[in-house]
Backbone bond lengths (Angstrom), bond angles and torsions (degrees), N, CA, C in turn:
res aa  C-N    CA-C-N  psi(-1)  N-CA   C-N-CA  omega(-1)  CA-C   N-CA-C  phi
1 M - - - 1.478 - - 1.625 109.83 -
2 P 1.280 112.49 130.93 1.462 118.98 -173.65 1.657 108.45 -67.10
3 K 1.272 112.53 145.67 1.442 119.13 179.66 1.556 110.36 -78.10
4 V 1.281 115.01 127.59 1.468 119.81 179.91 1.474 110.57 -74.75
5 K 1.377 117.05 128.43 1.422 120.59 -176.66 1.574 109.53 -85.82
6 R 1.333 115.35 127.82 1.455 120.39 175.38 1.460 113.97 -63.25
7 K 1.306 117.93 141.40 1.430 125.95 172.55 1.429 109.36 -75.33
8 R 1.355 117.62 129.26 1.402 119.53 172.91 1.557 112.08 -110.84
9 F 1.466 110.86 141.70 1.488 115.24 -176.52 1.453 109.79 -119.78
10 T 1.356 116.14 142.82 1.455 120.66 -175.66 1.520 106.35 -74.18
11 K 1.270 110.61 165.37 1.544 118.44 177.95 1.520 109.34 -64.25
12 E 1.341 118.94 -41.12 1.422 123.08 177.34 1.572 109.45 -56.41
13 F 1.287 115.57 -47.59 1.428 119.62 -178.96 1.609 109.28 -57.28
14 K 1.196 114.05 -51.61 1.418 119.32 -176.45 1.621 110.06 -59.42
15 Q 1.364 113.26 -46.16 1.453 115.79 175.53 1.404 120.26 -55.96
16 E 1.451 113.55 -42.21 1.405 124.93 174.98 1.596 109.72 -63.21
17 A 1.303 115.66 -41.64 1.505 121.51 179.23 1.505 109.61 -60.89
18 V 1.362 117.71 -44.55 1.443 118.84 -177.08 1.524 110.83 -75.38
19 R 1.380 115.10 -29.58 1.441 115.99 170.55 1.506 115.34 -61.25
20 L 1.308 116.96 -44.58 1.405 122.27 169.47 1.527 114.85 -54.36
21 L 1.337 112.92 -47.00 1.519 118.74 -179.41 1.591 108.05 -56.92
22 E 1.275 115.66 -38.57 1.492 119.41 -175.08 1.555 114.62 -82.31
23 T 1.261 114.62 -25.04 1.509 118.26 -173.44 1.556 112.51 -113.72
24 D 1.187 118.09 -21.08 1.573 123.87 -173.37 1.593 101.60 -78.19
25 P 1.337 124.22 133.41 1.502 121.42 171.90 1.452 114.39 -72.95
26 R 1.308 116.63 -13.26 1.502 117.24 -179.48 1.568 113.94 -70.45
27 M 1.300 115.73 159.72 1.495 119.92 -177.21 1.500 112.17 -70.76
28 G 1.215 122.12 156.47 1.471 125.26 -177.90 1.436 112.23 -58.24
29 D 1.349 116.28 -38.55 1.425 121.08 178.37 1.604 109.84 -54.00
30 E 1.329 115.88 -52.06 1.415 117.21 -179.29 1.427 115.07 -63.35
31 I 1.310 120.90 -40.21 1.471 124.88 178.58 1.583 107.14 -58.25
32 A 1.455 111.90 -54.50 1.485 114.75 -176.52 1.503 112.99 -55.35
33 H 1.367 113.57 -42.20 1.607 116.31 179.49 1.446 107.25 -62.69
34 D 1.270 123.33 -47.25 1.455 124.42 -179.99 1.520 112.08 -56.69
35 L 1.234 117.73 -40.15 1.393 123.54 174.18 1.526 121.14 -75.56
36 G 1.258 112.45 -14.28 1.509 120.72 -179.60 1.452 110.48 74.19
37 V 1.360 120.40 35.51 1.509 125.63 171.08 1.513 111.28 -124.82
38 D 1.320 113.87 165.28 1.440 119.91 178.08 1.536 107.30 -80.58
39 R 1.280 118.99 146.10 1.567 125.38 179.01 1.455 109.25 -53.96
40 P 1.407 121.13 -52.51 1.456 119.96 -179.09 1.550 114.67 -53.43
41 M 1.355 117.45 -33.26 1.370 122.21 -174.54 1.414 106.68 -73.39
42 L 1.318 121.26 -33.75 1.467 123.16 -176.02 1.542 106.55 -71.94
43 Y 1.274 120.28 -37.79 1.461 120.67 179.47 1.558 111.91 -78.09
44 R 1.372 117.39 -25.35 1.417 120.10 171.30 1.534 114.36 -62.64
45 W 1.408 108.86 -41.54 1.499 115.15 -179.17 1.502 108.65 -66.54
46 R 1.312 119.90 -32.35 1.457 123.54 179.51 1.501 107.55 -66.14
47 R 1.364 120.02 -46.00 1.454 118.87 174.62 1.549 113.59 -63.03
48 E 1.388 118.92 -44.83 1.453 124.22 -174.71 1.649 102.92 -63.33
49 L 1.329 124.65 -35.66 1.468 123.51 -175.90 1.535 110.40 -83.99
50 G 1.354 115.18 -0.54 1.464 117.96 -179.40 1.411 120.35 73.16
51 V 1.311 117.21 18.26 1.448 125.47 176.48 1.539 110.45 -86.20
52 A 1.247 114.05 118.39 1.498 120.97 -177.71 1.627 108.63 -79.47
53 P 1.304 115.41 139.94 1.481 114.77 175.62 1.549 112.22 -61.00
54 P 1.364 114.32 148.61 1.398 115.30 -179.34 1.452 112.30 -60.85
55 V 1.498 117.71 139.68 1.400 119.58 174.92 1.562 109.27 -86.53
56 I 1.263 113.43 133.22 1.507 121.38 -179.16 1.451 105.84 -102.15
57 A 1.332 115.97 117.90 1.501 122.10 -172.32 1.559 110.82 -91.44
58 S 1.337 115.55 -24.22 1.498 117.59 -176.42 1.559 107.23 -143.11
59 V 1.284 109.76 167.53 1.616 119.35 170.60 1.576 107.05 -61.99
60 E 1.357 113.35 -39.04 1.480 112.93 -173.96 1.579 113.30 -59.89
61 Q 1.375 111.18 -37.22 1.536 118.27 176.62 1.489 109.73 -68.86
62 A 1.271 120.18 -31.68 1.534 123.69 -169.98 1.557 108.11 -78.62
63 L 1.289 111.90 -29.42 1.519 111.17 -168.34 1.477 106.86 -108.79
64 S 1.465 115.68 149.74 1.327 123.86 173.67 1.546 110.81 -74.10
65 P 1.286 121.04 167.20 1.522 122.28 179.19 1.495 108.38 -62.64
66 H 1.182 119.78 -34.97 1.606 118.84 -179.30 1.561 105.83 -72.00
67 E 1.379 122.07 -40.12 1.379 121.18 -179.15 1.585 110.98 -67.90
68 R 1.379 117.15 -39.85 1.438 121.25 174.81 1.519 113.76 -55.71
69 E 1.368 112.14 -44.30 1.461 119.47 177.09 1.552 112.13 -59.73
70 E 1.295 115.93 -45.61 1.417 122.85 177.91 1.509 108.13 -61.57
71 L 1.281 116.92 -45.30 1.545 119.57 -176.27 1.482 108.83 -59.68
72 R 1.405 117.23 -47.26 1.425 121.79 177.54 1.610 113.19 -56.58
73 R 1.268 115.41 -45.86 1.430 121.89 -179.42 1.534 109.58 -67.81
74 L 1.317 115.48 -35.66 1.584 112.75 174.16 1.434 110.33 -73.69
75 R 1.218 128.28 -37.86 1.471 127.56 178.75 1.475 107.28 -63.72
76 K 1.212 124.67 -39.31 1.471 126.96 177.82 1.546 110.56 -64.36
77 E 1.282 111.81 -45.75 1.541 118.94 172.13 1.431 115.98 -51.97
78 V 1.302 115.93 -51.13 1.403 124.96 -177.42 1.563 107.79 -64.97
79 E 1.204 118.12 -40.40 1.487 115.35 177.78 1.543 113.70 -67.07
80 Q 1.312 117.83 -34.19 1.397 127.71 174.85 1.546 108.39 -58.71
81 L 1.353 113.13 -53.04 1.457 119.99 -176.50 1.534 112.85 -65.23
82 R 1.311 114.82 -35.07 1.519 116.23 172.57 1.562 113.13 -64.83
83 M 1.335 116.40 -38.73 1.454 114.93 174.88 1.446 113.99 -67.96
84 E 1.206 118.04 -37.41 1.553 121.58 175.21 1.458 109.60 -63.95
85 R 1.343 122.84 -38.93 1.399 124.94 -176.52 1.534 107.73 -71.04
86 E 1.364 120.19 -34.67 1.426 119.96 178.09 1.609 108.68 -70.46
87 I 1.180 115.29 -41.78 1.524 118.52 179.85 1.552 107.69 -62.44
88 L 1.320 120.78 -41.12 1.590 121.37 176.13 1.468 108.08 -63.97
89 K 1.446 121.29 -43.62 1.463 122.38 179.40 1.625 108.10 -54.59
90 K 1.278 115.84 -47.97 1.546 121.50 -175.28 1.501 106.38 -65.43
91 A 1.321 118.74 -40.44 1.527 119.26 -174.98 1.547 104.88 -71.12
92 T 1.274 119.27 -42.52 1.468 122.15 -180.00 1.580 108.14 -59.44
93 A 1.257 121.20 -45.26 1.455 122.45 177.49 1.501 111.09 -65.40
94 F 1.217 120.39 -38.15 1.557 123.77 178.22 1.507 110.70 -62.87
95 F 1.375 114.94 -47.95 1.470 119.54 -175.18 1.442 109.99 -72.42
96 A 1.401 116.60 -30.55 1.580 120.25 177.46 1.500 107.98 -62.41
97 K 1.462 120.05 -40.96 1.482 121.30 177.98 1.340 112.45 -67.41
98 E 1.447 120.86 -41.02 1.445 124.50 176.03 1.460 117.97 -54.58
99 S 1.340 113.72 -39.37 1.441 121.35 -172.98 1.572 113.66 -80.46
100 K 1.342 115.83 -9.37 1.639 117.66 174.91 1.338 110.82 -86.64
């Protein structure tokens, strides 16, 4: 079986890939796929080049606009469900007293 030759990447290619990873809003998986490399390799290059991962100071920075909207919607739904649960608890207690 013939030996598979490893692909070699130039330093410029690696630097550009890391720059894309830092500036492009897409996920690392998508960027790696587009560049034809594995995702772990992309992150290894970032470590090797001494580029620190971006620091996320708040949830707002960590989430996309779609994710923030979904988070808002889910929080509102959780609050509604909590109110409904409290109403059901009170109704259960009321009917338990009535049946005695």
